[in-house]
N, C-alpha and C positions, 0 to 999 in steps of 0.2 A: 395548513400549519406546518407541514414538513418543510415547505420551501423557505418559510420564514426561519425555522430552526436551522436548516442548512446554511442560509445566508449569515446568520449570527455566528455559527461555528466557523465558517470560511473567513469571516471578517476577523474573528478573534485570533485564528491561527496566522493569517496574513499579517495582521496588526502586530502580534508578538514577534514575527519574523522581521518585519520591517523596522521595528523599534530596536531590536536587539542586534540586527545584522543587515546584510543585504540579501535579496532574494536569490542572487547568484550563488551564495554559499549553499543553498538548499537544492540546487539543480545539478544533477549528474546523470547524463544519459545512460551510461552502462548500468548504473544502479537502478534506474527507472525501468530499463528493459529487462533487467533480472527479475523484476516483480511483475511487470505488465504482461509479458509473454506467457508465463505460466498461468496468469489469471485468465487471459483469453483462452488459452488452450484447455483450461479446466472446464469451460462451459461445454465444449463439445465432448470432452472425455467423460463427463459425468451425465449430461443431459442430451447428448447427441446434437445434431445440427439444429433441431427444434428449440434448443435452449437459447439460441440467439433471438429467435422470434419471441420466446416467452419473456424476455427482458422487457419487451415493449407492451406486454399485456398485463393488466392488474390481476392479481390473484395469487393463489397458493404456489403455483409453479414459478411465478416471478420471484416470490420469496425464497424459494428453494435454490434458484439460479444465483440470486444475490448472495445467499448464505455460502454457497460453494465458492463464489468469487472472493468473498471476504476471508474465508478460512485459508483459501489457497494463497491469498496476498500475505497473510501473516506467516505462513510456512515458507513461502518463497523469499520473504523478507529475512526471516531467520536464517535460511540456508545461504542467502547472499551475504549476510553479516558474517557467518562462519567462513565462507570462501574468502572474504575480505580480510578477516583476522589471520587466516593461514598465510595469505600473500604478504600481509604487513609483517607478521612475525618472521617470515622468511627473509625479509629484507631490513634487519634491524641495524645494519651497519651505519646508515645515515640517521643519527638521532634527531636531526632537525626536521625530517620528513614524517616523524611518528604522528605528530598533531594533525597535519592535514590528511594523512592516510586514515587516521582513526575517525575523522569527521566523515570521510567518504564511506567508510565501513558502516557507520551508523545510519547513513541515508537509506539503505535497503529496508531496514526494519521500520524506519520512519515512514517510507512510502507504503509499506505493507499495512501498517496501522492506520494510516490515513484512508486507504482503500477500504479496510475493514470497517472503519467508523462510518464512511459514507454508504457502503453497501448495507450496513446494519440499519442506518437511518432511513434508507429508501425502501427497505424491506417492510412488509406489513407485520412481520414478527416482532414481538417485543424482545428487547435485549435480555439475553439469558434464557429465553424460551427454547425448548427443544423441539 
């Protein structure tokens, strides 16, 4: 059932993106790396190298690793957004560049929320459970 739910969610998100814009507007490699690198690093930082193995084993440890990844994704997305705002506000001389810069700034939090959503759905924990 999780696979069906994931497919529906991915379809809804991609469908919305493709109807409203092009997929290229939602791809920015530096923003993606700002979120992905800390997420990967958080696995070994919190769970040791065994955390990478636990990702592929069903159970409580897998849920803990996925939860760590999701929380780290949100936090690194927020930090990336703040870094982007600082850079953008430091370069306000070109008014026409504010819109595109703001779009890129928001991508880090978008990536973080997507990762959090998928790690939460893949986890065996219920959303909101501690």
